[in-house]
C-alpha positions as CSV (number, residue, x, y, z in Angstrom):
1,M,62.1,124.7,55.0
2,A,62.2,122.0,52.4
3,Y,59.1,120.5,50.8
4,R,58.3,118.0,48.1
5,V,56.2,118.3,44.9
6,A,54.8,115.5,42.6
7,F,54.2,115.7,38.9
8,A,51.9,113.5,36.9
9,S,53.9,113.2,33.7
10,S,54.5,110.5,31.1
11,D,57.9,111.8,30.1
12,G,59.1,113.8,33.1
13,I,59.1,116.9,31.0
14,V,55.5,118.0,30.7
15,V,52.6,117.6,33.1
16,N,50.3,115.6,30.9
17,Q,48.6,113.0,33.0
18,H,45.2,112.8,34.7
19,F,45.6,112.2,38.4
20,G,43.5,109.0,38.4
21,R,45.1,107.5,35.4
22,T,48.8,108.3,35.8
23,P,51.1,105.2,36.0
24,Q,53.8,107.3,37.8
25,F,54.7,110.5,39.6
26,Q,58.0,112.4,39.4
27,V,58.9,113.7,42.9
28,Y,61.2,116.7,43.5
29,E,62.3,118.4,46.7
30,I,62.7,122.2,46.9
31,K,65.1,123.2,49.6
32,S,65.6,126.8,48.6
33,A,65.5,129.2,45.7
34,E,68.8,127.7,44.6
35,Q,68.4,124.0,45.4
36,V,65.9,121.7,43.7
37,T,66.6,118.0,43.7
38,F,64.9,115.2,41.7
39,I,64.1,112.5,44.3
40,E,62.6,109.7,42.2
41,E,59.9,108.4,39.9
42,R,57.3,106.5,41.8
43,S,55.1,103.9,40.2
44,N,51.4,104.1,40.7
45,T,48.4,101.8,40.0
46,P,45.8,104.1,38.5
47,S,42.7,104.5,40.6
48,C,40.5,105.2,37.6
49,Q,39.9,102.2,35.4
50,E,37.4,102.1,32.5
51,F,35.2,104.8,34.1
52,E,35.3,103.0,37.5
53,H,36.9,104.5,40.6
54,S,38.3,102.5,43.5
55,I,38.5,104.2,46.9
56,E,41.2,101.8,47.9
57,A,43.3,102.6,44.8
58,L,42.8,106.3,45.4
59,E,44.0,106.0,49.0
60,K,47.0,104.0,47.8
61,T,47.8,106.7,45.2
62,I,47.6,109.4,47.9
63,G,49.9,107.3,50.0
64,I,52.5,107.2,47.3
65,I,52.8,111.0,47.3
66,S,51.9,111.6,51.0
67,D,55.2,113.3,51.7
68,C,54.4,115.9,49.0
69,K,52.9,119.3,49.7
70,F,51.7,119.8,46.1
71,V,50.8,117.6,43.1
72,F,50.6,119.0,39.5
73,V,48.3,117.1,37.1
74,S,46.7,117.8,33.7
75,R,43.2,116.8,35.1
76,I,41.7,115.7,38.4
77,G,38.2,114.8,39.5
78,P,36.5,116.6,42.4
79,G,36.5,113.5,44.6
80,A,40.2,113.0,44.3
81,Y,40.9,116.7,44.7
82,D,38.9,116.8,47.9
83,E,40.6,113.6,49.2
84,L,44.0,115.1,48.5
85,R,43.1,118.3,50.4
86,R,41.9,116.2,53.3
87,H,45.4,114.6,53.4
88,G,47.1,118.1,53.3
89,I,48.1,117.9,49.6
90,E,47.2,120.7,47.2
91,A,46.4,119.7,43.7
92,Y,46.8,122.0,40.7
93,E,45.5,121.4,37.1
94,M,47.9,122.6,34.4
95,S,49.7,121.3,31.4
96,R,53.1,123.0,31.6
97,E,56.7,121.9,31.6
98,V,57.9,120.5,34.9
99,Q,60.9,122.8,34.9
100,E,58.8,125.9,34.4
101,I,56.6,125.0,37.4
102,L,59.7,124.3,39.5
103,E,61.2,127.7,38.6
104,N,57.9,129.4,39.5
105,L,57.8,127.6,42.9
106,K,61.5,128.6,43.6
107,R,60.8,132.2,42.6
108,T,57.7,132.6,44.7
109,N,59.2,130.5,47.5
110,R,55.9,128.7,47.8
111,K,55.8,126.7,51.0
């Protein structure tokens, strides 16, 4: 069964963006241990601006990645984490290379 994952990355190489501040997400689809496809880069309006948080912007950000099962970020606040879970998206904090994470997902067949 195929599933999609999103990465908060400024360069598409390393997960290095805070969930609430990232201007884009890179989305991949994992179909099998052998097949991973880059889908697209999706633009985002950050929901965290100058220490203020907008619920409307958070909901819009979640909508941008609503077809993803997982999102990988360098940091995420507890409110955004809980809201993602409420929408069925698991968030993981880590600063690693996107390809390393994809390889681990393929190897463990995480669905």
